[in-house]
C-alpha positions as CSV (number, residue, x, y, z in Angstrom):
1,M,99.4,89.0,154.1
2,T,96.0,90.5,154.6
3,G,92.9,90.4,152.4
4,A,94.0,93.4,150.3
5,A,96.9,91.2,148.9
6,W,94.7,88.2,148.1
7,T,94.1,87.7,144.4
8,R,90.7,88.9,143.2
9,P,88.8,87.6,140.2
10,E,89.1,90.8,138.3
11,Q,92.9,90.7,138.7
12,V,93.0,87.3,136.9
13,V,90.8,88.6,134.1
14,E,93.0,91.6,133.7
15,A,96.2,89.5,133.5
16,L,94.6,87.3,130.9
17,R,93.4,90.4,129.0
18,R,97.0,91.7,128.8
19,K,98.0,88.5,127.1
20,W,95.0,88.8,124.8
21,A,96.1,92.3,123.9
22,S,99.6,90.9,122.9
23,G,97.9,88.8,120.3
24,Q,99.2,85.5,121.4
25,Y,95.9,83.9,122.1
26,L,94.2,84.8,118.9
27,S,97.4,84.1,116.8
28,S,97.5,80.6,118.3
29,A,93.9,80.0,117.4
30,A,94.3,81.4,113.9
31,Q,97.3,79.0,113.4
32,D,95.1,76.0,114.6
33,H,97.4,75.3,117.5
34,D,96.0,73.0,120.2
35,F,94.7,74.8,123.2
36,E,96.6,74.2,126.4
37,S,94.8,74.9,129.6
38,I,95.8,78.2,131.2
39,G,96.6,78.1,134.9
40,V,96.8,81.1,137.1
41,S,98.1,80.8,140.7
42,L,96.2,82.7,143.4
43,K,97.6,84.5,146.4
44,G,95.3,83.6,149.2
45,P,94.9,83.4,153.0
46,A,97.2,81.4,155.3
47,A,96.1,79.2,158.2
48,A,96.5,82.1,160.6
49,D,94.2,84.2,158.5
50,V,91.4,81.6,158.9
51,L,91.7,81.9,162.6
52,H,92.1,85.7,162.9
53,H,90.2,87.0,159.9
54,Y,87.6,84.4,159.2
55,E,85.0,86.8,157.8
56,L,87.5,88.2,155.3
57,V,88.6,84.7,154.3
58,L,85.0,83.6,153.8
59,A,84.1,86.6,151.7
60,W,87.2,86.1,149.6
61,A,86.5,82.4,149.1
62,Q,82.9,83.1,148.1
63,S,84.2,85.6,145.5
64,W,85.7,82.5,143.8
65,A,82.6,80.3,144.0
66,P,82.4,78.1,140.9
67,D,78.9,79.3,140.1
68,R,80.1,82.9,139.8
69,H,82.8,81.8,137.3
70,P,81.5,79.2,134.9
71,Q,84.4,79.7,132.5
72,L,87.0,78.8,135.2
73,R,87.9,75.5,136.9
74,I,88.8,76.3,140.6
75,Q,91.5,74.2,142.1
76,T,91.6,74.4,146.0
77,K,94.1,73.5,148.6
78,T,93.7,72.9,152.4
79,V,94.9,75.4,155.0
80,G,94.8,74.8,158.7
81,G,94.4,71.4,160.3
82,R,97.1,72.0,162.9
83,G,97.4,73.8,166.2
84,G,93.7,73.9,166.7
85,I,93.0,75.6,163.4
86,P,90.3,73.7,161.5
87,A,91.2,72.5,158.0
88,N,89.6,74.6,155.3
89,P,89.7,74.4,151.5
90,V,90.5,77.6,149.8
91,P,91.0,78.5,146.1
92,A,94.7,78.1,145.1
93,R,94.7,78.1,141.3
94,V,92.2,78.7,138.5
95,W,92.2,77.1,135.1
96,V,90.8,78.1,131.7
97,D,90.3,74.8,129.9
98,T,88.9,75.8,126.4
99,R,89.2,78.7,124.0
100,E,85.5,79.2,124.2
101,H,85.7,79.7,127.9
102,L,88.6,82.1,127.4
103,W,86.7,84.2,124.8
104,S,83.7,84.3,127.1
105,L,85.7,85.3,130.1
106,L,87.3,88.2,128.3
107,G,84.2,89.2,126.4
108,V,85.9,88.9,123.0
109,A,83.8,86.2,121.3
110,A,82.3,88.7,118.8
111,E,85.8,90.0,117.9
112,V,87.1,86.4,117.4
113,E,84.2,85.5,115.1
114,L,84.7,88.6,113.1
115,F,88.4,87.9,112.8
116,R,87.7,84.3,111.7
117,A,85.3,85.5,109.0
118,L,87.8,88.1,107.6
119,H,90.6,85.5,107.7
120,E,88.5,83.0,105.7
121,Q,87.8,85.8,103.2
122,T,91.4,86.7,102.9
123,V,92.5,83.1,102.5
124,Q,90.4,83.0,99.3
125,R,91.5,86.5,98.1
126,D,95.2,86.6,99.2
127,P,96.7,83.6,101.0
128,V,100.0,85.5,101.6
129,L,98.2,88.2,103.6
130,A,96.2,85.6,105.3
131,Q,99.4,84.3,106.7
132,W,100.3,87.8,107.9
133,M,96.9,88.0,109.6
134,R,97.7,84.9,111.6
135,N,100.9,86.4,113.0
136,Q,99.4,89.9,113.6
137,P,95.8,89.4,114.6
138,M,95.5,92.5,116.9
139,K,96.6,94.8,114.0
140,V,93.8,93.3,112.0
141,L,91.3,94.0,114.8
142,R,92.5,97.6,115.1
143,N,91.8,98.0,111.3
144,I,88.7,95.8,111.3
145,D,86.4,98.5,109.7
146,H,88.4,98.8,106.5
147,W,90.3,95.5,106.4
148,T,88.7,94.4,103.1
149,R,89.8,97.6,101.4
150,L,93.3,97.3,102.8
151,V,93.6,93.8,101.3
152,E,92.2,95.0,98.0
153,I,94.8,97.9,97.8
154,A,97.7,95.5,98.6
155,G,96.5,93.2,95.8
156,W,96.0,96.0,93.3
157,V,99.5,97.3,93.9
158,R,101.0,93.8,93.6
159,D,99.1,93.3,90.3
160,H,100.0,96.6,88.6
161,T,103.2,98.3,87.4
162,T,103.3,101.5,89.4
163,A,106.3,103.3,87.9
164,A,104.1,105.5,85.6
165,L,101.3,106.0,88.1
166,Y,100.6,108.4,91.0
167,V,99.1,107.0,94.2
168,R,96.0,108.9,93.2
169,Q,95.5,106.4,90.4
170,I,95.0,103.4,92.6
171,D,91.7,102.1,91.4
172,V,90.0,100.4,94.3
173,P,86.3,101.2,95.2
174,G,86.0,103.5,98.2
175,V,89.7,104.4,98.2
176,D,91.2,107.8,97.6
177,T,94.5,109.4,98.5
178,K,93.3,110.5,101.9
179,F,92.5,106.9,102.7
180,I,96.0,105.9,101.7
181,E,97.6,108.7,103.7
182,N,95.5,107.8,106.8
183,N,96.4,104.1,106.6
184,K,99.9,104.1,105.1
185,G,101.3,102.5,108.3
186,I,99.3,99.3,108.1
187,L,99.4,99.3,104.2
188,S,103.2,99.5,104.4
189,E,103.3,96.4,106.6
190,L,101.0,94.5,104.2
191,L,103.0,95.5,101.1
192,D,106.3,94.8,102.7
193,H,105.1,91.3,103.4
194,S,103.4,90.6,100.1
195,L,105.4,92.4,97.4
196,P,108.5,90.9,95.8
197,H,111.7,92.3,97.2
198,D,112.5,94.1,94.0
199,R,109.2,96.0,94.2
200,I,110.2,97.7,97.5
201,Q,112.6,100.6,97.7
202,T,113.9,99.7,101.1
203,G,116.0,102.9,101.2
204,A,112.8,105.0,101.3
205,A,110.9,105.4,104.6
206,R,107.6,103.7,105.0
207,S,106.1,107.2,105.5
208,D,107.1,108.0,101.9
209,F,104.5,105.6,100.4
210,A,105.0,106.7,96.8
211,A,108.8,106.3,96.8
212,R,108.8,103.1,98.8
213,Y,106.4,101.2,96.4
214,G,107.6,102.7,93.1
215,F,104.8,105.2,92.4
216,R,105.6,108.5,90.7
217,S,106.4,111.1,93.3
218,K,105.0,114.6,93.4
219,P,107.3,116.8,91.4
220,V,109.7,119.1,93.2
221,Y,109.2,122.7,92.1
222,I,111.8,125.5,92.2
223,R,110.8,129.1,92.4
224,L,113.4,131.6,91.3
225,R,113.8,135.2,90.5
226,H,116.2,137.0,88.3
227,L,118.1,139.7,90.2
228,G,119.8,141.0,87.0
229,S,118.3,141.5,83.6
230,P,116.1,138.5,82.7
231,P,117.0,136.7,79.5
232,G,113.3,136.5,78.5
233,P,109.9,138.0,79.2
234,F,109.7,136.6,82.8
235,S,111.7,137.9,85.8
236,E,110.3,135.2,88.1
237,F,108.9,131.7,87.5
238,T,108.3,128.4,89.1
239,V,109.5,125.3,87.3
240,R,109.8,121.6,87.9
241,A,113.3,120.8,89.2
242,S,113.7,118.1,86.6
243,E,113.3,120.8,83.9
244,L,116.0,123.0,85.5
245,A,118.7,120.5,85.2
246,S,121.0,122.9,83.4
247,K,122.3,126.2,84.7
248,P,120.4,129.2,83.3
249,A,122.4,131.2,80.8
250,G,124.6,134.0,82.1
251,I,124.1,133.1,85.8
252,R,127.2,133.3,88.1
253,T,125.7,133.9,91.5
254,V,122.8,132.2,93.3
255,F,121.2,133.3,96.6
256,V,119.0,130.9,98.5
257,L,116.6,132.4,101.0
258,E,113.8,131.1,103.2
259,N,111.6,134.2,103.7
260,E,109.3,135.0,100.7
261,V,109.1,138.8,101.3
262,T,112.9,139.0,101.6
263,Y,113.3,136.9,98.4
264,L,110.9,139.3,96.6
265,S,112.6,142.4,97.8
266,L,116.3,141.6,97.1
267,P,117.8,144.5,95.2
268,P,119.3,144.0,91.7
269,V,122.5,141.9,91.4
270,P,124.0,141.4,88.0
271,D,124.1,137.8,86.6
272,A,122.4,136.5,89.7
273,I,119.2,134.7,90.7
274,A,117.4,134.2,94.0
275,I,115.8,130.8,94.9
276,L,113.1,130.6,97.5
277,G,114.0,127.7,99.8
278,S,110.8,127.5,101.8
279,G,112.0,125.7,104.8
280,Y,114.7,123.0,104.7
281,A,116.1,124.0,101.3
282,A,118.5,121.1,100.8
283,A,115.8,118.7,99.6
284,Q,115.1,121.0,96.7
285,L,118.6,122.1,95.8
286,R,119.9,118.5,95.5
287,H,118.0,118.4,92.2
288,L,120.2,121.3,90.8
289,P,123.7,119.9,90.3
290,W,124.8,123.0,88.4
291,L,124.8,124.9,91.7
292,S,128.3,123.4,92.1
293,D,129.4,125.8,89.3
294,V,128.1,129.1,90.7
295,D,128.9,131.3,93.7
296,L,126.3,129.9,96.1
297,H,125.1,131.9,99.1
298,Y,122.6,130.8,101.7
299,W,120.8,133.4,103.9
300,G,118.5,132.2,106.6
301,D,117.4,133.2,110.1
302,I,120.0,133.5,112.8
303,D,118.7,130.6,114.9
304,T,119.5,127.0,115.3
305,H,117.1,126.0,112.4
306,G,118.8,128.5,110.1
307,F,122.2,127.0,110.8
308,A,120.8,123.5,110.4
309,I,119.6,124.4,107.0
310,L,122.9,126.0,106.1
311,S,124.7,122.8,107.2
312,Q,122.4,120.7,105.0
313,V,122.9,122.9,101.9
314,R,126.7,122.8,102.5
315,A,126.7,119.1,102.9
316,R,125.6,118.9,99.3
317,F,127.4,122.0,98.0
318,P,130.6,122.5,100.2
319,H,131.4,125.8,98.6
320,T,128.2,127.4,100.0
321,R,128.8,130.7,101.9
322,S,126.5,132.1,104.4
323,L,125.2,135.7,104.1
324,L,124.3,137.9,107.1
325,M,124.5,135.0,109.5
326,D,127.2,136.2,111.8
327,T,127.7,137.6,115.3
328,T,128.2,141.2,114.0
329,T,124.9,141.1,112.3
330,L,123.2,139.6,115.3
331,L,124.6,142.1,117.8
332,A,123.9,145.1,115.5
333,H,120.2,144.3,115.5
334,Q,119.3,143.7,119.1
335,V,116.2,145.7,118.8
336,H,114.8,143.1,116.4
337,W,115.7,140.0,118.5
338,G,112.9,137.4,118.8
339,E,112.5,134.0,120.3
340,E,112.9,130.6,118.6
341,R,110.1,128.5,119.9
342,S,111.8,125.1,119.5
343,Q,115.5,124.7,118.9
344,T,117.0,121.8,116.9
345,L,118.3,118.9,118.9
346,A,121.6,118.1,117.1
347,S,124.5,120.4,116.3
348,P,125.0,120.9,112.6
349,R,128.1,119.2,111.1
350,F,128.9,121.4,108.2
351,L,129.5,124.8,109.7
352,H,132.6,126.9,109.5
353,D,134.3,127.9,112.7
354,A,132.6,131.3,113.2
355,E,129.2,129.9,112.3
356,A,129.6,127.0,114.7
357,T,130.6,129.3,117.5
358,L,127.6,131.5,116.9
359,E,125.3,128.5,116.7
360,K,126.6,127.1,120.0
361,S,126.1,130.5,121.6
362,L,122.4,130.4,120.5
363,R,122.0,126.9,121.8
364,D,123.7,127.8,125.1
365,G,121.7,131.0,125.5
366,T,124.8,133.2,125.7
367,Y,123.0,136.3,124.7
368,R,119.5,135.3,125.6
369,P,117.7,132.0,125.9
370,C,116.2,130.7,122.5
371,L,117.4,133.8,120.7
372,R,116.6,134.3,117.1
373,L,117.0,137.1,114.5
374,E,114.7,136.6,111.5
375,Q,116.1,137.6,108.2
376,E,113.1,139.8,107.3
377,R,113.8,142.0,110.4
378,I,117.2,143.0,109.0
379,P,116.8,146.5,107.3
380,M,117.1,146.6,103.6
381,R,120.0,149.1,103.8
382,T,122.0,146.4,105.7
383,V,121.2,144.0,102.9
384,E,122.2,146.4,100.2
385,R,125.5,147.1,101.9
386,A,126.2,143.3,102.3
387,L,125.4,142.7,98.6
388,E,127.7,145.7,97.6
389,A,130.4,144.3,99.8
390,L,129.9,140.9,98.2
391,R,130.4,142.4,94.7
392,S,133.6,144.2,95.9
393,G,134.9,141.0,97.5
394,D,134.5,142.0,101.1
395,A,131.1,140.4,102.0
396,R,130.0,139.7,105.5
397,S,129.6,136.0,104.7
398,V,131.6,132.9,105.7
């Protein structure tokens, strides 16, 4: 072993810093555990190194001189003393004997004092969260600049009935919805720890702050357009899904589309409406149980995302049929082929055989890698023919 492999002082500090970063040192201090001296073994020179590399050994030993490391106790051992090699004491192990020495060595004394002050404040304000602090001190330090507000928010939520409130109505000085959104990760940990179990909707993700902690959620809106004669003065409107719980009068057919221009340009269809899905439509459609009682058609892009959405809609409404999402349509419009920038990872579960075959060909790059045909690129004459075929019972849908 040569000098390059001998333990240097900065390596010891770095090893201790990694343990500090794990939180174990500060957590132990916060829980008033007795401090046990920390020992670190050193890799150093052997007797032969003293004989053949004396200058290197001397420089290494001097790097561990006690006056250079007042926070450390240096324990030595003797090497040599045989075979004509003089006996020489060399550093073998270093010890940190007090927490104050450890904080000084790592340069974290200011952070420790700030944590202690915040912990004392939190003990007075919210003892339950003070207990959490003792177990998760590094998370506290990462949120040190706004820790007081986080504690106030957790206390406010605990002390209020939230069922009739939006998150916007949390009344804590200096807190708005953007602050909640930016800090919902740490807030969720605090609330999960401090709220009674029946105040937490564990089925909701922590990212859905409103749903998880019983706030009113933003309403789901449905945008729809009458393709036949509208029953009132409006041919198109947007309404809360909760206010569309019943099927509109006289409606027998519903088309769900993702592209707005295509939605707006659909030709007339008697007793039918179009719904703008705007992305993954299943999240909206689940609020409309009456879709089970109509002829439901989904028309999306011919790409992996389009089939994923179709699968999600069909998972909720098994009678859903796809429209213009077939191999014939794809191959007939090669001039309009485009590229799907990022394909979905999982294969959809609720596709019919022909749909699944086409989806797999897209995923495998059978016709072209990352192939996609956007619905707005299909000519309107093709759409009109498909709708006419649908009315006559011979639609190109699955």
